[in-house]
N, C-alpha and C positions, 0 to 999 in steps of 0.2 A: 102454395103454400100458403096457408090459412089459420090465425091463430082467433079463436071462436070460444066463445060460451057455453056449455050443454049441459041440457038438463035429462037428470039419469031418470031412463024408461024402464028398466030393470037390474037389478043386482042381484043375480039367484045363484046358488050353489047348483054342480052339473057333474061333481065328482068331487074324489076328496083332496080337498083344499082349493078346488077349480071350481071358478067362480064364470056365468059368462054376463057380462055387461054391456048394454042396450043404451046408447045415448040417442037424444032427437041432436039431428044434424043435419042443417035446415038448406047447408052452402049446395051448390050446385058445384063439384069441380070433379076432374079425372083424376082415377087411380088405377095402380095395378097393383095384383098379387105379389107379397113379400116387401111391401111398403109398411110405413107404421107412425105411428102418430106418437106427439112426446104429450102425458096427461100433467097437468099440474093439480096437487087435490087440494088446495087451499091457499087465500093470501097470505098466511101467515109464513113465520120464517123456517118453521120445522113441519116437513121438510121440506128446505130450499130448494133442491134440484127436481126437476120434473124427471118423470120415468117414463120408457119407451116400452110400447106395444105392440106387436102386430097387429096390421089389419086383418079382421076375419071377413066381414062383409061390408061395402060402405055405399050405401044406395035406399033411396025410397023414406026419405029424410029420416035415414039412421044408421049408426055406425056402432058394428059388433066386435067386443075382443075378448076374447078367450084369454083369463089370467089365473097364473096361480098363485097360493100367498106362499110368499118366498122370504120376506123381510117386515120390518117396519111400515114401509109405506104400501105395500099390497094387504098388509094385516088391517090398515086405516080402512083401504079402497073399500076391502070385501064389509066393513059395517056401515056405508054411505050408501042410502035407502031415496027411493024411487022421488024425484022433485029438487035433489040436490044437485051444484051446480059443479061441473067439472070444467077448466080453463083444458083446450086442444090444443094443439099445436101441429100441422101434417096436413098432406101428408108428404112422407118425409123419405128420401133414399132410393133408390136403384131397384126394383121387384128382377122378378125372375125374367128371362129371355123367353121366345117364342120359338117353340119344338118345330121341325120341319110339318109340313101336314103327313109324311108318309114315313116319321119314325112312332117305334112302339114308345109310352112313356112310363116311368117309375116313377111315384111319388113315395116318399120315405120319412115317416115322422117318428120319433122317438120323445116319449113324454111333452111338455108344453108345448114341443116344436111343432104341433099339428096348425096353428093357424092359417101361416103362409102356405103351406102346400096344400093343406085341404080347398082355401080361396081359389087356388090355382085348377084343383081337379073340379071345382063346381063352375069353372070358365069353361076349361078346353072341352070337358065332357067325354074323357077318354084316357086311357091306361090302367095302370094296374097300382093300387096303395097300399103300402107297408104300416101297419101302427104298429108301436111298442110303447108295453109300458109296466111297470112291477106288477101289476095286480090287475082284474077286472074293473075295481072301485076306484081305478084312478083312468078312466077311460070316460072322455067325457062326451055325451051329444053319439054315441054309437046311433041307434036308427036313423038320425041327421042324415050322419054319415055312409050307412049304406041307401039312403034314398036316394045319391045323387048319380044320375041317367050315364051310361056307358062307363063307370068305373069298377074295375073289382077290386074287393076289399079281402086285406089278408091281414089279422093279427096275432101279435106273440106279445104272450103276457111271462116274465122270469118263473112268477111261481104256478103257471099252467094252469089259471082260473079261466083262460076264455085263449081260443085261438092254438096255436102253438108255445110249448112252452120252449124258452129261452127270449134270445133278443130276434131281432129282425133281419141280422146279418145274414142268419142260413136261406131263412127264404130269400134275399135280396140276392144272394150270391147265384141262387137258380136260376133266377129270372136274367138278370144280367148275362150270365154265363150260355143261355137258352137263345136270346137276342143278340147277344153281337154289338155290332158295332153301330148297330144300326137301331140306338133307342138313345133316348136322353134320359137322364137323372135329377128328379129336383129332392132337395133332402135339408131337414130343420130338425134340431135334436141337441143333445147332449155333444161335449167336443168328441169323446173316443168313436162314437158312433159316427160323427160325420169325416173323423180323419178314418176311419175305414171303411166307410161307402167310396169314399174320394179316393184310396187302394183301389179298391176293389173294380171301381170304374176304369183309372187308368192302365192297371193292367189287362184289361176285357177292351180297350183303345173305346169306352163310352165317355161320350160329354156327361158330364157332371155340373150341376150348380149347385152351390151350399147356402142358405141362409144364415149369418152368423149373429151370436148373440156377444155383446161387450157391453159394460160400465158405458153409458153415456153422459153426458152433463148438458150439451146443449142440445145436441139432436141434426145440428145444418152446418157442422167442420169448423167450428169457430175456436173450442176449447182443447180439442186434438186430443182428447181422454178416450179414444176408444181407437186406437191404431192396432191394424192388423197385419203381419209381415207376411208379405207375396214379392214372389220372383220377381214381380216390376217395383218394388222398392214399398217401403212404409204405406198402407192406404187406410183411410176414413170408413169405419163401419157406418156409419151418419150418413154419409154424404159419396160416397164411392160403392160401397153394400145398400144394405144387408145383406144383397147376394152377390156372391163370386164365382168366378171358375175355379170350382176346386183342384185345378190340377196348377194353377197357381199359388194357391195357399203354402206357407212354410209352415206348417204344422208344430206346437211344441211337442216337445217329447213328454 
């Protein structure tokens, strides 16, 4: 875990309210898809807490982060420009596990849940990626997604502007039922989507890991502000996750 100052190389819009942030990151450190960093936007007291962001890519002196404007802090971040500095803490957390060599792989991403599963798809270079959004205008970096070797892409939009009309769930159910227990599922996105993906996976005897999103204060297990309920007791998203065995999560109703 490293805490370092990073210069902004790029910070540009890539979809509706969605930005690609590229930071100059010269530290040599191992990481794995599913891990995240905590960003501090300013040395001032407001905003006081760092904000967590999934790692899209890290290497060649570059740290890539895909983020959506959700509140005051991300709005402030979207207005920062090339050459400005950010304080970066990380990589943090536990990433996704490795699939077995003979397993079919399904990646499921909803909304801004794309970065961790896309990062994993780029590393593994095999499997099926299902990406969902409300509309075509909310899908970022489509050319880059389609250029990943060995990955079959399926899109779903609620308004039908690209891909299948509806959510990712119908396509996901078809794939899981076709592959059966011989596949591995990795998912990140809105909680209702993750809950449904988990349920379908369990019903079909399929292993599934989900990347959870919770508000974080510290990012490394001190403040206990990101608790998730599991069959093994309360766990911290920042330290024990953010990637969990979906069958262990006690989903909120």
